[in-house]
PDB file as gemmi writes it, atoms N, CA and C in Angstrom:
CRYST1    1.000    1.000    1.000  90.00  90.00  90.00 P 1                      
ATOM      1  N   MET A   1     149.134  67.084 138.410  1.00  0.00           N  
ATOM      2  CA  MET A   1     149.267  67.499 137.023  1.00  0.00           C  
ATOM      3  C   MET A   1     147.878  67.612 136.395  1.00  0.00           C  
ATOM      4  N   PHE A   2     147.680  68.633 135.561  1.00  0.00           N  
ATOM      5  CA  PHE A   2     146.397  68.831 134.898  1.00  0.00           C  
ATOM      6  C   PHE A   2     146.252  67.910 133.706  1.00  0.00           C  
ATOM      7  N   ASP A   3     145.091  67.308 133.583  1.00  0.00           N  
ATOM      8  CA  ASP A   3     144.779  66.490 132.410  1.00  0.00           C  
ATOM      9  C   ASP A   3     144.477  67.441 131.257  1.00  0.00           C  
ATOM     10  N   GLN A   4     145.142  67.276 130.132  1.00  0.00           N  
ATOM     11  CA  GLN A   4     144.965  68.190 129.012  1.00  0.00           C  
ATOM     12  C   GLN A   4     143.818  67.813 128.084  1.00  0.00           C  
ATOM     13  N   TYR A   5     143.099  66.754 128.391  1.00  0.00           N  
ATOM     14  CA  TYR A   5     141.991  66.321 127.558  1.00  0.00           C  
ATOM     15  C   TYR A   5     140.686  66.396 128.341  1.00  0.00           C  
ATOM     16  N   LEU A   6     139.625  66.840 127.662  1.00  0.00           N  
ATOM     17  CA  LEU A   6     138.311  66.876 128.290  1.00  0.00           C  
ATOM     18  C   LEU A   6     137.750  65.465 128.390  1.00  0.00           C  
ATOM     19  N   THR A   7     137.221  65.144 129.549  1.00  0.00           N  
ATOM     20  CA  THR A   7     136.561  63.851 129.696  1.00  0.00           C  
ATOM     21  C   THR A   7     135.047  64.001 129.565  1.00  0.00           C  
ATOM     22  N   ASN A   8     134.536  65.219 129.788  1.00  0.00           N  
ATOM     23  CA  ASN A   8     133.122  65.534 129.614  1.00  0.00           C  
ATOM     24  C   ASN A   8     133.015  66.837 128.835  1.00  0.00           C  
ATOM     25  N   LEU A   9     132.074  66.907 127.923  1.00  0.00           N  
ATOM     26  CA  LEU A   9     131.872  68.142 127.177  1.00  0.00           C  
ATOM     27  C   LEU A   9     131.267  69.205 128.086  1.00  0.00           C  
ATOM     28  N   PRO A  10     131.747  70.436 127.996  1.00  0.00           N  
ATOM     29  CA  PRO A  10     131.154  71.499 128.808  1.00  0.00           C  
ATOM     30  C   PRO A  10     129.735  71.830 128.329  1.00  0.00           C  
ATOM     31  N   VAL A  11     128.875  72.175 129.266  1.00  0.00           N  
ATOM     32  CA  VAL A  11     127.492  72.539 128.967  1.00  0.00           C  
ATOM     33  C   VAL A  11     127.212  73.893 129.612  1.00  0.00           C  
ATOM     34  N   TRP A  12     126.584  74.789 128.857  1.00  0.00           N  
ATOM     35  CA  TRP A  12     126.212  76.109 129.356  1.00  0.00           C  
ATOM     36  C   TRP A  12     124.702  76.240 129.277  1.00  0.00           C  
ATOM     37  N   TYR A  13     124.124  76.824 130.313  1.00  0.00           N  
ATOM     38  CA  TYR A  13     122.698  77.115 130.337  1.00  0.00           C  
ATOM     39  C   TYR A  13     122.534  78.630 130.450  1.00  0.00           C  
ATOM     40  N   VAL A  14     121.739  79.202 129.569  1.00  0.00           N  
ATOM     41  CA  VAL A  14     121.492  80.636 129.567  1.00  0.00           C  
ATOM     42  C   VAL A  14     119.991  80.844 129.423  1.00  0.00           C  
ATOM     43  N   GLY A  15     119.448  81.782 130.160  1.00  0.00           N  
ATOM     44  CA  GLY A  15     118.021  82.054 130.068  1.00  0.00           C  
ATOM     45  C   GLY A  15     117.760  83.526 129.791  1.00  0.00           C  
ATOM     46  N   LYS A  16     116.635  83.803 129.169  1.00  0.00           N  
ATOM     47  CA  LYS A  16     116.236  85.171 128.861  1.00  0.00           C  
ATOM     48  C   LYS A  16     114.722  85.242 128.901  1.00  0.00           C  
ATOM     49  N   PHE A  17     114.199  86.173 129.675  1.00  0.00           N  
ATOM     50  CA  PHE A  17     112.757  86.384 129.715  1.00  0.00           C  
ATOM     51  C   PHE A  17     112.381  87.416 128.657  1.00  0.00           C  
ATOM     52  N   ILE A  18     111.467  87.051 127.769  1.00  0.00           N  
ATOM     53  CA  ILE A  18     110.982  87.946 126.715  1.00  0.00           C  
ATOM     54  C   ILE A  18     109.469  88.028 126.850  1.00  0.00           C  
ATOM     55  N   GLU A  19     108.943  89.223 126.911  1.00  0.00           N  
ATOM     56  CA  GLU A  19     107.510  89.419 127.126  1.00  0.00           C  
ATOM     57  C   GLU A  19     106.709  89.270 125.840  1.00  0.00           C  
ATOM     58  N   LYS A  20     106.842  88.137 125.204  1.00  0.00           N  
ATOM     59  CA  LYS A  20     106.087  87.792 123.995  1.00  0.00           C  
ATOM     60  C   LYS A  20     105.722  86.320 124.089  1.00  0.00           C  
ATOM     61  N   PRO A  21     104.660  85.889 123.421  1.00  0.00           N  
ATOM     62  CA  PRO A  21     104.325  84.463 123.407  1.00  0.00           C  
ATOM     63  C   PRO A  21     105.456  83.629 122.804  1.00  0.00           C  
ATOM     64  N   ALA A  22     105.644  82.418 123.318  1.00  0.00           N  
ATOM     65  CA  ALA A  22     106.720  81.537 122.870  1.00  0.00           C  
ATOM     66  C   ALA A  22     106.695  81.321 121.361  1.00  0.00           C  
ATOM     67  N   GLY A  23     105.510  81.180 120.784  1.00  0.00           N  
ATOM     68  CA  GLY A  23     105.389  80.963 119.339  1.00  0.00           C  
ATOM     69  C   GLY A  23     105.936  82.123 118.522  1.00  0.00           C  
ATOM     70  N   LYS A  24     105.718  83.354 118.989  1.00  0.00           N  
ATOM     71  CA  LYS A  24     106.230  84.530 118.277  1.00  0.00           C  
ATOM     72  C   LYS A  24     107.752  84.612 118.368  1.00  0.00           C  
ATOM     73  N   VAL A  25     108.308  84.303 119.525  1.00  0.00           N  
ATOM     74  CA  VAL A  25     109.762  84.343 119.708  1.00  0.00           C  
ATOM     75  C   VAL A  25     110.414  83.245 118.868  1.00  0.00           C  
ATOM     76  N   TYR A  26     109.834  82.055 118.887  1.00  0.00           N  
ATOM     77  CA  TYR A  26     110.319  80.935 118.068  1.00  0.00           C  
ATOM     78  C   TYR A  26     110.360  81.348 116.593  1.00  0.00           C  
ATOM     79  N   GLU A  27     109.269  81.918 116.102  1.00  0.00           N  
ATOM     80  CA  GLU A  27     109.192  82.341 114.701  1.00  0.00           C  
ATOM     81  C   GLU A  27     110.206  83.437 114.392  1.00  0.00           C  
ATOM     82  N   ALA A  28     110.467  84.320 115.331  1.00  0.00           N  
ATOM     83  CA  ALA A  28     111.445  85.385 115.125  1.00  0.00           C  
ATOM     84  C   ALA A  28     112.847  84.809 114.903  1.00  0.00           C  
ATOM     85  N   PHE A  29     113.201  83.734 115.587  1.00  0.00           N  
ATOM     86  CA  PHE A  29     114.505  83.110 115.380  1.00  0.00           C  
ATOM     87  C   PHE A  29     114.589  82.421 114.020  1.00  0.00           C  
ATOM     88  N   LEU A  30     113.478  81.866 113.541  1.00  0.00           N  
ATOM     89  CA  LEU A  30     113.480  81.173 112.249  1.00  0.00           C  
ATOM     90  C   LEU A  30     113.504  82.131 111.064  1.00  0.00           C  
ATOM     91  N   SER A  31     112.940  83.298 111.240  1.00  0.00           N  
ATOM     92  CA  SER A  31     112.756  84.249 110.152  1.00  0.00           C  
ATOM     93  C   SER A  31     113.963  85.167 109.968  1.00  0.00           C  
ATOM     94  N   PRO A  32     114.629  85.112 108.808  1.00  0.00           N  
ATOM     95  CA  PRO A  32     115.786  85.991 108.573  1.00  0.00           C  
ATOM     96  C   PRO A  32     115.434  87.464 108.699  1.00  0.00           C  
ATOM     97  N   GLU A  33     114.249  87.850 108.245  1.00  0.00           N  
ATOM     98  CA  GLU A  33     113.847  89.255 108.285  1.00  0.00           C  
ATOM     99  C   GLU A  33     113.709  89.764 109.723  1.00  0.00           C  
ATOM    100  N   LEU A  34     113.187  88.929 110.606  1.00  0.00           N  
ATOM    101  CA  LEU A  34     113.023  89.331 112.006  1.00  0.00           C  
ATOM    102  C   LEU A  34     114.317  89.176 112.800  1.00  0.00           C  
ATOM    103  N   ALA A  35     115.022  88.077 112.585  1.00  0.00           N  
ATOM    104  CA  ALA A  35     116.228  87.797 113.376  1.00  0.00           C  
ATOM    105  C   ALA A  35     117.331  88.832 113.157  1.00  0.00           C  
ATOM    106  N   THR A  36     117.386  89.432 111.978  1.00  0.00           N  
ATOM    107  CA  THR A  36     118.417  90.453 111.745  1.00  0.00           C  
ATOM    108  C   THR A  36     118.145  91.722 112.551  1.00  0.00           C  
ATOM    109  N   LYS A  37     116.984  91.844 113.111  1.00  0.00           N  
ATOM    110  CA  LYS A  37     116.659  93.020 113.935  1.00  0.00           C  
ATOM    111  C   LYS A  37     117.166  92.878 115.373  1.00  0.00           C  
ATOM    112  N   PHE A  38     117.472  91.624 115.801  1.00  0.00           N  
ATOM    113  CA  PHE A  38     117.897  91.448 117.194  1.00  0.00           C  
ATOM    114  C   PHE A  38     119.014  90.413 117.392  1.00  0.00           C  
ATOM    115  N   TRP A  39     119.312  89.575 116.412  1.00  0.00           N  
ATOM    116  CA  TRP A  39     120.235  88.469 116.658  1.00  0.00           C  
ATOM    117  C   TRP A  39     121.517  88.589 115.837  1.00  0.00           C  
ATOM    118  N   PHE A  40     121.452  88.528 114.530  1.00  0.00           N  
ATOM    119  CA  PHE A  40     122.633  88.611 113.677  1.00  0.00           C  
ATOM    120  C   PHE A  40     122.417  89.669 112.606  1.00  0.00           C  
ATOM    121  N   SER A  41     123.507  90.028 111.899  1.00  0.00           N  
ATOM    122  CA  SER A  41     123.431  91.082 110.882  1.00  0.00           C  
ATOM    123  C   SER A  41     122.919  90.568 109.548  1.00  0.00           C  
ATOM    124  N   TYR A  42     123.292  89.326 109.218  1.00  0.00           N  
ATOM    125  CA  TYR A  42     122.970  88.776 107.894  1.00  0.00           C  
ATOM    126  C   TYR A  42     122.940  87.263 107.997  1.00  0.00           C  
ATOM    127  N   ASN A  43     122.069  86.651 107.195  1.00  0.00           N  
ATOM    128  CA  ASN A  43     122.113  85.192 107.051  1.00  0.00           C  
ATOM    129  C   ASN A  43     121.658  84.809 105.653  1.00  0.00           C  
ATOM    130  N   THR A  44     121.883  83.557 105.305  1.00  0.00           N  
ATOM    131  CA  THR A  44     121.615  83.111 103.934  1.00  0.00           C  
ATOM    132  C   THR A  44     120.272  82.417 103.765  1.00  0.00           C  
ATOM    133  N   GLY A  45     119.423  82.416 104.803  1.00  0.00           N  
ATOM    134  CA  GLY A  45     118.111  81.815 104.621  1.00  0.00           C  
ATOM    135  C   GLY A  45     117.424  81.443 105.907  1.00  0.00           C  
ATOM    136  N   ARG A  46     116.220  80.968 105.751  1.00  0.00           N  
ATOM    137  CA  ARG A  46     115.385  80.546 106.880  1.00  0.00           C  
ATOM    138  C   ARG A  46     115.854  79.195 107.405  1.00  0.00           C  
ATOM    139  N   PHE A  47     115.694  78.989 108.709  1.00  0.00           N  
ATOM    140  CA  PHE A  47     115.992  77.686 109.308  1.00  0.00           C  
ATOM    141  C   PHE A  47     115.181  76.588 108.639  1.00  0.00           C  
ATOM    142  N   GLU A  48     115.837  75.520 108.261  1.00  0.00           N  
ATOM    143  CA  GLU A  48     115.199  74.302 107.763  1.00  0.00           C  
ATOM    144  C   GLU A  48     116.080  73.140 108.166  1.00  0.00           C  
ATOM    145  N   VAL A  49     115.474  72.057 108.620  1.00  0.00           N  
ATOM    146  CA  VAL A  49     116.247  70.891 109.038  1.00  0.00           C  
ATOM    147  C   VAL A  49     117.095  70.386 107.877  1.00  0.00           C  
ATOM    148  N   GLY A  50     118.384  70.187 108.146  1.00  0.00           N  
ATOM    149  CA  GLY A  50     119.303  69.646 107.152  1.00  0.00           C  
ATOM    150  C   GLY A  50     119.842  70.635 106.144  1.00  0.00           C  
ATOM    151  N   LYS A  51     119.450  71.902 106.233  1.00  0.00           N  
ATOM    152  CA  LYS A  51     119.908  72.916 105.276  1.00  0.00           C  
ATOM    153  C   LYS A  51     120.882  73.876 105.972  1.00  0.00           C  
ATOM    154  N   PRO A  52     122.170  73.810 105.652  1.00  0.00           N  
ATOM    155  CA  PRO A  52     123.132  74.732 106.274  1.00  0.00           C  
ATOM    156  C   PRO A  52     122.853  76.179 105.864  1.00  0.00           C  
ATOM    157  N   ILE A  53     122.961  77.076 106.825  1.00  0.00           N  
ATOM    158  CA  ILE A  53     122.845  78.502 106.554  1.00  0.00           C  
ATOM    159  C   ILE A  53     124.030  79.213 107.204  1.00  0.00           C  
ATOM    160  N   HIS A  54     124.383  80.337 106.643  1.00  0.00           N  
ATOM    161  CA  HIS A  54     125.526  81.110 107.133  1.00  0.00           C  
ATOM    162  C   HIS A  54     125.012  82.324 107.893  1.00  0.00           C  
ATOM    163  N   TRP A  55     125.541  82.552 109.099  1.00  0.00           N  
ATOM    164  CA  TRP A  55     125.194  83.714 109.904  1.00  0.00           C  
ATOM    165  C   TRP A  55     126.396  84.635 110.009  1.00  0.00           C  
ATOM    166  N   ASP A  56     126.161  85.935 109.952  1.00  0.00           N  
ATOM    167  CA  ASP A  56     127.201  86.947 110.141  1.00  0.00           C  
ATOM    168  C   ASP A  56     126.775  87.938 111.207  1.00  0.00           C  
ATOM    169  N   TRP A  57     127.717  88.299 112.062  1.00  0.00           N  
ATOM    170  CA  TRP A  57     127.562  89.400 113.009  1.00  0.00           C  
ATOM    171  C   TRP A  57     128.596  90.435 112.583  1.00  0.00           C  
ATOM    172  N   HIS A  58     128.196  91.346 111.678  1.00  0.00           N  
ATOM    173  CA  HIS A  58     129.131  92.316 111.098  1.00  0.00           C  
ATOM    174  C   HIS A  58     129.800  93.186 112.152  1.00  0.00           C  
ATOM    175  N   MET A  59     129.060  93.606 113.171  1.00  0.00           N  
ATOM    176  CA  MET A  59     129.610  94.505 114.178  1.00  0.00           C  
ATOM    177  C   MET A  59     130.720  93.849 114.994  1.00  0.00           C  
ATOM    178  N   ASP A  60     130.738  92.515 115.046  1.00  0.00           N  
ATOM    179  CA  ASP A  60     131.761  91.796 115.802  1.00  0.00           C  
ATOM    180  C   ASP A  60     132.795  91.113 114.909  1.00  0.00           C  
ATOM    181  N   GLY A  61     132.574  91.133 113.590  1.00  0.00           N  
ATOM    182  CA  GLY A  61     133.490  90.463 112.677  1.00  0.00           C  
ATOM    183  C   GLY A  61     133.484  88.947 112.841  1.00  0.00           C  
ATOM    184  N   VAL A  62     132.316  88.392 113.162  1.00  0.00           N  
ATOM    185  CA  VAL A  62     132.190  86.958 113.434  1.00  0.00           C  
ATOM    186  C   VAL A  62     131.151  86.360 112.492  1.00  0.00           C  
ATOM    187  N   SER A  63     131.366  85.113 112.094  1.00  0.00           N  
ATOM    188  CA  SER A  63     130.378  84.393 111.295  1.00  0.00           C  
ATOM    189  C   SER A  63     130.456  82.910 111.632  1.00  0.00           C  
ATOM    190  N   THR A  64     129.406  82.176 111.273  1.00  0.00           N  
ATOM    191  CA  THR A  64     129.393  80.731 111.503  1.00  0.00           C  
ATOM    192  C   THR A  64     128.446  80.060 110.514  1.00  0.00           C  
ATOM    193  N   LEU A  65     128.682  78.798 110.291  1.00  0.00           N  
ATOM    194  CA  LEU A  65     127.809  77.976 109.463  1.00  0.00           C  
ATOM    195  C   LEU A  65     126.963  77.132 110.417  1.00  0.00           C  
ATOM    196  N   VAL A  66     125.629  77.197 110.257  1.00  0.00           N  
ATOM    197  CA  VAL A  66     124.677  76.568 111.170  1.00  0.00           C  
ATOM    198  C   VAL A  66     123.795  75.594 110.396  1.00  0.00           C  
ATOM    199  N   GLU A  67     123.523  74.448 111.006  1.00  0.00           N  
ATOM    200  CA  GLU A  67     122.582  73.496 110.397  1.00  0.00           C  
ATOM    201  C   GLU A  67     121.615  73.010 111.464  1.00  0.00           C  
ATOM    202  N   ASP A  68     120.328  73.109 111.161  1.00  0.00           N  
ATOM    203  CA  ASP A  68     119.312  72.656 112.110  1.00  0.00           C  
ATOM    204  C   ASP A  68     119.138  71.153 112.041  1.00  0.00           C  
ATOM    205  N   LYS A  69     119.034  70.557 113.218  1.00  0.00           N  
ATOM    206  CA  LYS A  69     118.823  69.121 113.343  1.00  0.00           C  
ATOM    207  C   LYS A  69     117.376  68.796 113.702  1.00  0.00           C  
ATOM    208  N   LEU A  70     116.722  69.724 114.436  1.00  0.00           N  
ATOM    209  CA  LEU A  70     115.354  69.480 114.895  1.00  0.00           C  
ATOM    210  C   LEU A  70     114.646  70.813 115.099  1.00  0.00           C  
ATOM    211  N   LEU A  71     113.439  70.907 114.584  1.00  0.00           N  
ATOM    212  CA  LEU A  71     112.591  72.073 114.801  1.00  0.00           C  
ATOM    213  C   LEU A  71     111.249  71.582 115.343  1.00  0.00           C  
ATOM    214  N   GLU A  72     110.957  71.894 116.602  1.00  0.00           N  
ATOM    215  CA  GLU A  72     109.662  71.563 117.208  1.00  0.00           C  
ATOM    216  C   GLU A  72     108.882  72.861 117.320  1.00  0.00           C  
ATOM    217  N   SER A  73     107.844  72.998 116.555  1.00  0.00           N  
ATOM    218  CA  SER A  73     107.080  74.235 116.442  1.00  0.00           C  
ATOM    219  C   SER A  73     106.790  74.888 117.796  1.00  0.00           C  
ATOM    220  N   SER A  74     107.245  76.116 117.931  1.00  0.00           N  
ATOM    221  CA  SER A  74     107.028  76.962 119.112  1.00  0.00           C  
ATOM    222  C   SER A  74     107.652  76.423 120.395  1.00  0.00           C  
ATOM    223  N   LYS A  75     108.470  75.366 120.324  1.00  0.00           N  
ATOM    224  CA  LYS A  75     109.014  74.755 121.535  1.00  0.00           C  
ATOM    225  C   LYS A  75     110.531  74.627 121.561  1.00  0.00           C  
ATOM    226  N   ARG A  76     111.144  74.210 120.443  1.00  0.00           N  
ATOM    227  CA  ARG A  76     112.556  73.825 120.511  1.00  0.00           C  
ATOM    228  C   ARG A  76     113.244  73.952 119.157  1.00  0.00           C  
ATOM    229  N   ILE A  77     114.486  74.425 119.203  1.00  0.00           N  
ATOM    230  CA  ILE A  77     115.364  74.434 118.031  1.00  0.00           C  
ATOM    231  C   ILE A  77     116.661  73.759 118.457  1.00  0.00           C  
ATOM    232  N   LEU A  78     117.079  72.740 117.719  1.00  0.00           N  
ATOM    233  CA  LEU A  78     118.347  72.056 117.978  1.00  0.00           C  
ATOM    234  C   LEU A  78     119.211  72.205 116.741  1.00  0.00           C  
ATOM    235  N   SER A  79     120.392  72.799 116.893  1.00  0.00           N  
ATOM    236  CA  SER A  79     121.261  73.114 115.757  1.00  0.00           C  
ATOM    237  C   SER A  79     122.697  72.723 116.050  1.00  0.00           C  
ATOM    238  N   ASP A  80     123.468  72.574 114.988  1.00  0.00           N  
ATOM    239  CA  ASP A  80     124.923  72.489 115.086  1.00  0.00           C  
ATOM    240  C   ASP A  80     125.480  73.798 114.570  1.00  0.00           C  
ATOM    241  N   TRP A  81     126.285  74.474 115.373  1.00  0.00           N  
ATOM    242  CA  TRP A  81     126.949  75.718 114.982  1.00  0.00           C  
ATOM    243  C   TRP A  81     128.405  75.420 114.687  1.00  0.00           C  
ATOM    244  N   GLY A  82     129.015  76.224 113.849  1.00  0.00           N  
ATOM    245  CA  GLY A  82     130.446  76.100 113.577  1.00  0.00           C  
ATOM    246  C   GLY A  82     130.787  74.919 112.696  1.00  0.00           C  
ATOM    247  N   LEU A  83     129.892  74.584 111.760  1.00  0.00           N  
ATOM    248  CA  LEU A  83     130.146  73.442 110.873  1.00  0.00           C  
ATOM    249  C   LEU A  83     131.434  73.616 110.077  1.00  0.00           C  
ATOM    250  N   ASP A  84     131.821  74.864 109.812  1.00  0.00           N  
ATOM    251  CA  ASP A  84     133.018  75.142 109.027  1.00  0.00           C  
ATOM    252  C   ASP A  84     134.290  75.054 109.860  1.00  0.00           C  
ATOM    253  N   VAL A  85     134.162  74.900 111.183  1.00  0.00           N  
ATOM    254  CA  VAL A  85     135.337  74.840 112.060  1.00  0.00           C  
ATOM    255  C   VAL A  85     135.274  73.594 112.934  1.00  0.00           C  
ATOM    256  N   SER A  86     134.429  73.637 113.949  1.00  0.00           N  
ATOM    257  CA  SER A  86     134.264  72.533 114.888  1.00  0.00           C  
ATOM    258  C   SER A  86     132.821  72.544 115.385  1.00  0.00           C  
ATOM    259  N   PRO A  87     131.979  71.636 114.908  1.00  0.00           N  
ATOM    260  CA  PRO A  87     130.552  71.677 115.246  1.00  0.00           C  
ATOM    261  C   PRO A  87     130.281  71.629 116.756  1.00  0.00           C  
ATOM    262  N   THR A  88     129.355  72.480 117.176  1.00  0.00           N  
ATOM    263  CA  THR A  88     128.916  72.544 118.566  1.00  0.00           C  
ATOM    264  C   THR A  88     127.397  72.490 118.575  1.00  0.00           C  
ATOM    265  N   ALA A  89     126.829  71.601 119.370  1.00  0.00           N  
ATOM    266  CA  ALA A  89     125.374  71.499 119.479  1.00  0.00           C  
ATOM    267  C   ALA A  89     124.841  72.664 120.303  1.00  0.00           C  
ATOM    268  N   VAL A  90     123.792  73.306 119.793  1.00  0.00           N  
ATOM    269  CA  VAL A  90     123.126  74.410 120.482  1.00  0.00           C  
ATOM    270  C   VAL A  90     121.629  74.117 120.489  1.00  0.00           C  
ATOM    271  N   GLU A  91     121.010  74.226 121.671  1.00  0.00           N  
ATOM    272  CA  GLU A  91     119.582  73.953 121.807  1.00  0.00           C  
ATOM    273  C   GLU A  91     118.891  75.160 122.435  1.00  0.00           C  
ATOM    274  N   TRP A  92     117.796  75.594 121.814  1.00  0.00           N  
ATOM    275  CA  TRP A  92     116.952  76.660 122.367  1.00  0.00           C  
ATOM    276  C   TRP A  92     115.619  76.044 122.733  1.00  0.00           C  
ATOM    277  N   LEU A  93     115.155  76.335 123.942  1.00  0.00           N  
ATOM    278  CA  LEU A  93     113.854  75.883 124.415  1.00  0.00           C  
ATOM    279  C   LEU A  93     112.969  77.100 124.631  1.00  0.00           C  
ATOM    280  N   PHE A  94     111.745  77.047 124.143  1.00  0.00           N  
ATOM    281  CA  PHE A  94     110.799  78.156 124.240  1.00  0.00           C  
ATOM    282  C   PHE A  94     109.617  77.715 125.088  1.00  0.00           C  
ATOM    283  N   SER A  95     109.240  78.533 126.063  1.00  0.00           N  
ATOM    284  CA  SER A  95     108.091  78.195 126.905  1.00  0.00           C  
ATOM    285  C   SER A  95     107.373  79.457 127.326  1.00  0.00           C  
ATOM    286  N   GLY A  96     106.158  79.272 127.782  1.00  0.00           N  
ATOM    287  CA  GLY A  96     105.407  80.404 128.300  1.00  0.00           C  
ATOM    288  C   GLY A  96     104.233  80.776 127.450  1.00  0.00           C  
TER     289      GLY A  96                                                      
END                                                                             
């Protein structure tokens, strides 16, 4: 019989090579003006620890409430996504 409850949280690892310095890519994710060119359609502000922001992907009809927990300059972003539904920890690591 299948157990209907998770005993361990699922973890996904995804990688992407971008031919730009890590600091520039990090800043692009923090900046609403830059991020709307490649990531989401609209958001309510710049990443700041403890400040919830709303992201929209108009082309997909999807949105989420995001709050940053940790910002390590040019290295790491740790956020909770889906605060309005069920929070999920998301971590981005920048290197190179």
